C-alpha positions in Angstrom: 48.1 -44.4 50.6 49.6 -41.5 52.2 48.2 -40.6 56.1 45.8 -38.5 56.6 42.4 -37.7 58.2 40.0 -40.8 57.9 36.4 -39.5 58.6 34.9 -42.8 59.0 37.5 -44.2 61.6 38.0 -41.1 63.3 41.2 -40.1 63.1 45.1 -40.3 61.1 45.5 -43.2 59.2 46.6 -43.7 55.6 43.3 -44.5 53.3 41.8 -42.7 50.3 39.5 -40.0 50.9 36.6 -39.7 48.7 33.8 -36.5 48.1 30.6 -38.7 47.2 26.8 -37.1 45.5 24.3 -38.8 46.4 20.7 -39.4 44.4 17.1 -39.8 46.1 14.4 -41.6 44.4 11.6 -42.9 45.4 13.2 -43.7 49.1 15.9 -45.5 47.5 19.7 -43.5 48.2 22.3 -44.1 45.2 26.0 -42.4 44.3 26.0 -40.1 41.3 29.1 -39.4 41.6 32.9 -39.9 43.2 35.8 -38.2 43.3 39.1 -38.8 45.0 40.7 -36.7 46.6 44.3 -36.4 46.5 47.0 -34.8 49.4 49.4 -32.4 47.5 52.0 -34.6 48.5 50.8 -38.1 46.8 50.1 -35.4 42.9 51.9 -36.7 40.2 53.1 -34.7 37.3 50.3 -33.3 35.4 48.5 -33.5 38.0 46.7 -30.3 39.7 45.6 -30.2 44.4 42.0 -29.8 44.4 40.4 -29.3 47.8 37.8 -31.5 49.1 35.8 -27.8 48.9 36.5 -27.5 45.1 35.8 -31.5 44.6 32.4 -31.1 45.9 32.0 -28.0 44.3 33.4 -29.4 40.7 30.4 -32.7 41.6 27.6 -29.6 41.9 28.3 -27.9 39.0 28.8 -31.3 37.2 25.2 -32.2 37.9 22.8 -28.8 37.8 24.7 -28.9 34.3 23.3 -32.9 33.5 20.1 -31.0 34.7 19.6 -32.6 38.6 18.4 -30.0 40.7 20.6 -29.7 44.0 19.0 -29.8 48.0 21.5 -29.6 50.0 20.7 -32.7 53.1 22.4 -32.5 56.9 23.1 -36.2 57.9 
């Protein structure tokens, strides 16, 4: 684990950052896809760096390919 900005605590510290997509069905919210963000300095041989935006785009593309309809929500 490396030091990076952790939104849950609002500062830089050691921890894991993930990019997530959630579904909403009849008032229930549930996780659909979770991808772990890996800072550049933590990559192993053969890993490729992806920004959080690139991970989110990949998630959205996968969901559309699975047949989900995407509706953007803000909290």
